[in-house]
Backbone bond lengths (Angstrom), bond angles and torsions (degrees), N, CA, C in turn:
res aa  C-N    CA-C-N  psi(-1)  N-CA   C-N-CA  omega(-1)  CA-C   N-CA-C  phi
1 M - - - 1.452 - - 1.531 110.82 -
2 A 1.299 116.55 -36.81 1.462 120.73 179.01 1.520 110.86 -63.79
3 E 1.331 116.45 -32.90 1.465 119.61 178.62 1.534 110.77 -65.83
4 F 1.337 115.06 -36.38 1.461 118.76 178.13 1.525 110.57 -62.18
5 F 1.343 116.40 -48.65 1.460 119.88 -178.30 1.523 112.47 -69.04
6 A 1.332 117.67 -24.62 1.462 121.03 176.94 1.531 111.18 -75.74
7 M 1.342 117.19 -19.08 1.457 123.85 177.54 1.527 111.89 52.15
8 G 1.303 115.91 41.52 1.461 119.89 177.04 1.511 113.43 63.91
9 G 1.315 116.72 29.38 1.461 120.80 179.99 1.527 113.89 90.94
10 Y 1.313 117.33 -1.45 1.468 120.92 -178.41 1.529 112.81 -106.90
11 A 1.311 117.21 15.75 1.465 121.03 -176.91 1.526 112.09 -59.02
12 A 1.333 117.54 -32.91 1.464 120.72 -179.74 1.529 111.69 -64.86
13 Y 1.314 117.81 -20.04 1.459 121.84 178.84 1.530 111.77 -102.19
14 V 1.329 116.49 -36.67 1.460 121.04 -174.34 1.527 111.38 -71.76
15 W 1.318 118.93 -52.12 1.457 121.29 -174.83 1.526 113.05 -65.86
16 P 1.326 119.81 -41.06 1.472 117.39 174.62 1.536 113.06 -64.02
17 S 1.319 116.93 -33.26 1.471 118.00 178.09 1.525 110.94 -68.87
18 Y 1.336 117.53 -35.61 1.471 120.11 173.40 1.527 110.14 -63.49
19 A 1.330 116.78 -40.73 1.464 120.27 -179.97 1.529 111.21 -64.81
20 V 1.327 117.04 -42.88 1.466 120.47 178.56 1.528 109.93 -63.07
21 A 1.313 117.41 -43.55 1.464 120.77 179.08 1.526 110.89 -61.90
22 A 1.331 117.42 -41.62 1.466 120.94 179.14 1.526 110.68 -64.43
23 V 1.327 117.64 -41.35 1.464 121.09 179.37 1.532 110.34 -64.06
24 V 1.324 116.99 -41.93 1.465 120.55 179.02 1.527 110.39 -63.84
25 L 1.320 117.36 -44.19 1.467 120.04 179.96 1.527 111.89 -63.91
26 V 1.315 117.39 -41.68 1.472 120.50 177.90 1.526 109.74 -65.12
27 G 1.342 117.08 -40.30 1.467 120.33 177.22 1.513 112.13 -61.59
28 L 1.320 117.11 -42.13 1.466 120.87 176.86 1.526 111.81 -63.30
29 L 1.326 116.24 -40.24 1.456 120.21 178.01 1.523 111.00 -62.48
30 V 1.320 116.76 -45.55 1.469 121.01 -179.59 1.524 110.23 -63.80
31 A 1.329 117.46 -44.73 1.465 120.75 179.94 1.530 111.35 -63.30
32 T 1.323 116.76 -39.93 1.466 120.97 179.76 1.523 111.10 -65.61
33 L 1.327 116.82 -44.99 1.469 119.84 179.80 1.520 111.47 -65.82
34 K 1.326 116.83 -37.14 1.466 120.60 177.96 1.526 110.26 -64.79
35 A 1.333 117.70 -43.92 1.463 121.44 178.12 1.527 111.06 -65.32
36 L 1.329 117.11 -38.42 1.461 120.85 178.25 1.522 110.78 -61.02
37 R 1.311 117.00 -46.87 1.471 120.44 -179.89 1.520 110.89 -63.47
38 A 1.333 117.27 -39.89 1.463 120.22 178.15 1.523 110.86 -64.43
39 N 1.325 117.05 -43.05 1.473 120.41 179.19 1.520 111.81 -66.38
40 E 1.326 117.16 -38.09 1.465 119.91 177.36 1.516 110.85 -64.86
41 A 1.338 117.57 -39.53 1.463 120.94 178.28 1.527 110.61 -65.69
42 T 1.330 117.05 -40.76 1.455 120.86 177.75 1.522 110.78 -63.55
43 L 1.324 116.74 -44.26 1.459 120.68 178.68 1.521 111.43 -61.41
44 K 1.309 116.78 -43.69 1.466 120.70 -179.91 1.523 110.31 -62.79
45 A 1.342 117.37 -40.85 1.462 120.77 178.60 1.520 111.02 -65.97
46 L 1.330 117.10 -40.95 1.462 120.08 179.34 1.522 111.84 -67.37
47 E 1.329 116.63 -40.41 1.466 119.41 179.42 1.521 111.17 -66.79
48 G 1.313 117.71 -32.90 1.459 120.57 -179.71 1.514 113.66 -78.91
49 S 1.341 117.99 -15.93 1.459 120.64 -174.21 1.524 113.63 -95.74
50 R 1.314 119.25 -2.93 1.452 120.11 -178.08 1.519 110.95 -117.22
51 A 1.322 114.48 161.08 1.458 120.16 178.37 1.521 109.13 -72.07
52 P 1.302 117.51 152.16 1.471 119.63 178.08 1.525 111.04 -62.36
53 R 1.319 115.75 145.47 1.457 121.20 179.86 1.514 110.99 -75.75
54 R 1.319 114.72 145.85 1.463 119.47 173.55 1.503 108.26 -81.20
55 R 1.285 117.05 137.59 1.460 121.35 179.95 1.518 109.67 -93.25
56 N 1.318 115.50 148.94 1.459 120.72 175.30 1.513 109.06 -69.79
57 R 1.322 115.76 150.25 1.463 119.14 176.75 1.506 108.73 -72.41
58 R 1.290 116.29 138.16 1.461 120.35 -178.90 1.523 111.87 -112.04
59 D 1.318 116.24 11.67 1.462 118.33 -177.10 1.521 111.89 -91.71
60 G 1.316 118.63 13.90 1.443 120.97 175.30 1.512 114.53 90.99
61 A 1.331 119.00 6.41 1.461 120.59 178.96 1.524 108.95 -66.77
62 R 1.322 115.73 132.04 1.456 119.85 -179.55 1.516 109.40 -90.19
63 R 1.308 114.76 153.93 1.462 120.26 177.87 1.517 108.72 -123.23
64 D 1.346 115.33 145.43 1.451 118.82 177.10 1.525 110.07 -84.00
65 A 1.327 117.49 -174.20 1.459 121.91 -175.52 1.526 111.78 -62.51
66 A 1.335 117.73 -28.12 1.459 120.92 -179.26 1.523 111.74 -86.02
67 G 1.330 117.76 -3.31 1.447 121.06 178.67 1.509 114.81 92.70
68 H 1.344 117.18 6.37 1.453 120.49 179.10 1.525 110.02 -87.25
69 E 1.329 115.57 149.09 1.458 119.44 178.65 1.517 110.21 -70.87
70 A 1.307 115.61 135.54 1.469 120.80 176.49 1.520 108.44 -77.72
71 A 1.295 116.19 150.45 1.467 120.47 179.73 1.528 109.01 -66.98
72 A 1.310 116.79 147.55 1.453 121.79 -179.35 1.512 110.34 -65.71
73 G 1.308 117.93 133.81 1.444 122.60 176.66 1.531 114.04 83.22
74 V 1.307 117.88 -1.09 1.470 120.77 179.25 1.524 106.94 -100.32
75 S 1.306 115.16 125.05 1.454 118.29 -179.37 1.520 109.68 -85.16
76 E 1.326 113.23 149.77 1.464 118.67 177.93 1.511 108.07 -86.38
77 G 1.325 116.77 142.79 1.450 117.96 173.37 1.421 113.48 129.32
């Protein structure tokens, strides 16, 4: 087991490089989570500051080129 930790005489280089890599990965994780929380807060503020969107009708009503509902039973064309 001691031979493993000695890394063939290169332990002074291997273990610090693992430590640096771990620190970088943890830093990236922290930065990502911080940005995520900031973006979620911005999204929540934006969603709360606007009027609710109107939904399209889903009952099959057709609309003409100007966006007006076509009369029932009248074919386009």
